[in-house]
C-alpha positions in Angstrom: 5.2 -5.3 -23.8 2.9 -3.1 -25.7 3.4 0.8 -25.4 0.1 2.8 -25.2 0.1 6.3 -26.5 -2.5 8.8 -26.8 -2.9 11.8 -29.2 -1.4 15.4 -28.7 -5.0 16.7 -28.9 -5.6 14.9 -25.4 -2.8 16.8 -23.8 -4.8 20.2 -24.1 -7.1 18.7 -21.3 -4.5 16.4 -19.1 -1.0 15.0 -19.3 -1.1 11.8 -21.3 2.4 10.4 -22.0 2.9 7.3 -23.5 3.1 4.1 -21.2 4.4 0.7 -21.4 2.4 -1.8 -19.9 1.5 -5.5 -19.1 -1.3 -6.7 -21.7 -1.9 -9.7 -23.9 -5.1 -7.6 -25.7 -5.7 -4.5 -26.7 -8.2 -4.3 -23.9 -6.0 -5.4 -21.4 -3.3 -2.8 -22.3 -5.8 -0.1 -22.1 -7.3 -1.2 -18.9 -3.8 -1.3 -17.4 -2.9 2.1 -18.5 -6.5 3.7 -17.0 -5.8 1.8 -14.0 -2.5 4.0 -13.5 -3.9 6.8 -14.7 -7.8 7.1 -13.9 -8.1 10.7 -15.1 -7.8 9.6 -18.7 -11.1 7.0 -18.2 -13.4 9.5 -18.8 -11.9 10.8 -22.0 -11.3 7.2 -23.3 -14.6 5.2 -22.2 -18.1 6.5 -21.4 -20.1 6.2 -18.4 -20.5 2.6 -19.2 -17.1 1.5 -19.7 -17.5 1.3 -23.5 -14.7 3.0 -25.7 -16.0 6.4 -26.9 -16.9 6.6 -30.4 -14.5 9.2 -31.2 -11.6 7.2 -30.1 -9.3 5.3 -32.7 -7.2 2.4 -31.7 -4.2 1.4 -33.7 -2.1 -1.4 -33.5 1.3 -1.4 -35.0 -0.2 1.6 -37.6 -3.2 -0.5 -38.3 -6.8 0.8 -37.4 -8.7 -1.7 -35.2 -12.3 -2.2 -36.2 -13.3 -4.3 -33.5 -14.6 -2.2 -31.1 -16.2 -4.8 -28.8 -13.8 -7.7 -29.0 
């Protein structure tokens, strides 16, 4: 099961502790976290549900370049 962590900078605005969730893909894991913590949605996704430009996602320490798939 993946663990989703957020930057400490986000903690300035609201609590964002790490969460271990179900999810076979990055998108599924992120959706699981946002389902349980809806207040994070506006900081991570824009009004169309697309990952905000300033948000970077890393998997095992490597930057994920594909922002769509």
